[in-house]
N, C-alpha and C positions, 0 to 999 in steps of 0.2 A: 527475195518476198516478197510480194506488191505492198503499195500503200495499205492497201484496206488489209491484210492480214496483220497488218503491225497494229491497226487499229484497233482491231480484234484482239492482240495480245494486251494491250495493257488493261492495268485493273479497270474497274468502275468503282465509283466514288460510293453506290452503295454498298460494295461491297469489302470495302475498307471500313464504312462504318460498322457493319456487321459482324467483323474480326476482333475489333477494337471499340465496345459499346464503350459510351462516355461513363467514367465512375468516379464518383464525388468522391473530395480529400473528406479524412476525418475528421470530424465535427473537432475545432481546439477551443479551449476553453479560453475567454477572455485575455486572463492573465497571461496565460503561455502563449497567445498572440503577442501579446503588448513586450514581453521579453525579446522577441524577435528584433525590434528595434530599439531598446536602449541601450546608449553609450557603454562601450566598454575600452578598457585601458589597454592596449599592444602592447605598450611598454612599461612594465610595472618597476614601481621603482623611480620612475623619473621627474614624477611631481615633486618627490622628495628630494632627491638629487638637486634639483631647479631649486628648491626653496634654499638649501643649502649654501648654492652658489650664490643668491640674491643675498646673503648675510655679508655684509661688509665688513673687513677684515680692521681689526681696533689695533691703532699705530701703535709702533714697538716704544714705551719712555725712556727714557735716559733716568739712571740712577743717578742720585745725586753724590756730592762727596761723600758725605758721612755714611749715607745706606751703600755706597760703595764698598767702604772700610768695614763696617757692620759684616756684609754677606764676605768681603774678604775672611774677617775674623771667625766667622761663623764655618766656612770653609775647613779654613787651618783649624781648627777644632776636630771637625770628624776625622773617624777612623772608619777602617771596613770593618761592615760587620754590624755599624749602626742603623735603624731602621729611620728614615726622615722622611720629610716631605717636602719637597722642589716645587714652586710657584716658578715656570717657567714660560717662555714666549714658544707656543708651537701652532704651526698650520694656523696664523692670523689674531692668535685669539691666549689669552694669560690660561693657562690649564693648571693645576694642580698635583704633581704624582707622588705615589707615595712607595716606600718599597724598599729593600736592603741594601747599604753603599756596597758595592764592590771593591771601586775603585775609584781614586782620581788619578786621571792622567795630567800632570801639568805640560808636559812637553806638545802636548794635542789640544791641550785647555777642555778636558772634554771628562764627566763626571759619568761613571756608569752604574746606573742604580735598574738593578735587576735586572730585566734582559733589555733597558733603555740605554741609549747614550744619549747624551743631554750636554750640549754645547755650556761651557760656564758662561759665554757672552749672553745668552739664552737667560740665565737663569736672574730672578729678579728677587727671589728669598729664599733662604733652606729654615728649615726647622726639625730640631729631633723630634719621635713620638714618644 
């Protein structure tokens, strides 16, 4: 093929425009156009987790001698099946848990409250319900 034949084989610009006329995009409402540029959260729940992480843990408090004796007496008075409330140190904060006492394991120094195991060293107070 000669150079002249190659030039004639190329489509002309006018032919391209004739095949694909400029079509206008459908008119979009102003509110819909603004939605395109609104911020979004790619990681849902991240802000909540970060705010929890920012919360500074409270210090574990040492029981005074008379408080430790009172707690010891309260633990000795408990029997399996009692419904109790336990104030204990968990994940950097003091929480109150309640439920039926299943067992007290003196060897491992743990208390079985419902489906939770609580270390006796983490307990600040025990009350019967």
